[in-house]
KEBA-247667 format. One record per residue (C-alpha): x, y, z. Coordinates in Angstrom, 3 decimals, always signed. Layout:
FIFI; u; v; w
FIFI; X; Y; Z
...
//
This chain:
FIFI; u; v; w
FIFI; +5.620; +6.660; +15.561
FIFI; +4.406; +9.381; +13.227
FIFI; +1.447; +9.131; +10.960
FIFI; +2.843; +9.820; +7.537
FIFI; +0.446; +10.170; +4.591
FIFI; +1.197; +9.960; +0.993
FIFI; -0.425; +11.812; -1.733
FIFI; -2.660; +9.852; -4.026
FIFI; -3.167; +11.162; -7.737
FIFI; -6.785; +10.359; -7.451
FIFI; -6.985; +13.043; -4.643
FIFI; -7.069; +10.887; -1.650
FIFI; -4.487; +10.456; +0.970
FIFI; -3.312; +6.974; +1.833
FIFI; -1.862; +6.317; +5.371
FIFI; +1.783; +4.949; +5.476
FIFI; +1.962; +2.146; +5.784
FIFI; -1.498; +1.117; +4.781
FIFI; -3.361; -0.613; +7.601
FIFI; -4.011; -4.302; +7.157
FIFI; -7.937; -3.929; +6.840
FIFI; -7.403; -1.274; +4.132
FIFI; -5.005; -3.789; +2.519
FIFI; -7.728; -6.518; +2.649
FIFI; -10.387; -4.124; +1.211
FIFI; -8.116; -3.243; -1.645
FIFI; -7.311; -6.769; -2.385
FIFI; -11.047; -7.575; -2.569
FIFI; -11.658; -4.768; -4.619
FIFI; -8.771; -5.032; -7.003
FIFI; -8.987; -8.643; -7.934
FIFI; -6.319; -8.157; -10.788
FIFI; -3.744; -7.867; -7.942
FIFI; -5.798; -9.237; -5.362
FIFI; -3.321; -10.967; -3.229
FIFI; -2.945; -8.857; +0.164
FIFI; +0.927; -9.654; -0.123
FIFI; +1.029; -7.698; -3.481
FIFI; -0.672; -4.845; -1.952
FIFI; +1.775; -4.626; +0.853
FIFI; +4.702; -4.884; -1.527
FIFI; +3.230; -2.085; -3.774
FIFI; +2.808; +0.004; -0.618
FIFI; +6.477; -0.718; +0.146
FIFI; +7.502; +0.259; -3.287
FIFI; +5.829; +3.715; -3.108
FIFI; +9.084; +5.045; -1.667
FIFI; +11.352; +3.646; -4.362
FIFI; +13.033; +0.563; -5.295
FIFI; +13.799; -2.001; -2.744
FIFI; +15.595; -5.324; -2.475
FIFI; +14.166; -8.209; -0.577
FIFI; +16.537; -7.578; +2.202
FIFI; +15.224; -4.143; +3.153
//
């Protein structure tokens, strides 16, 4: 599997997909959307719209 990275406007490069430890860290830091499942969904949606079947 190829390690794909996505540009982040903040100037950082995010791995794609975001590894679970980083998801947990983001969830802990971003309490507003703090559920790890939401972080995973946002990660998936970086590539465009998706249905619940994709």
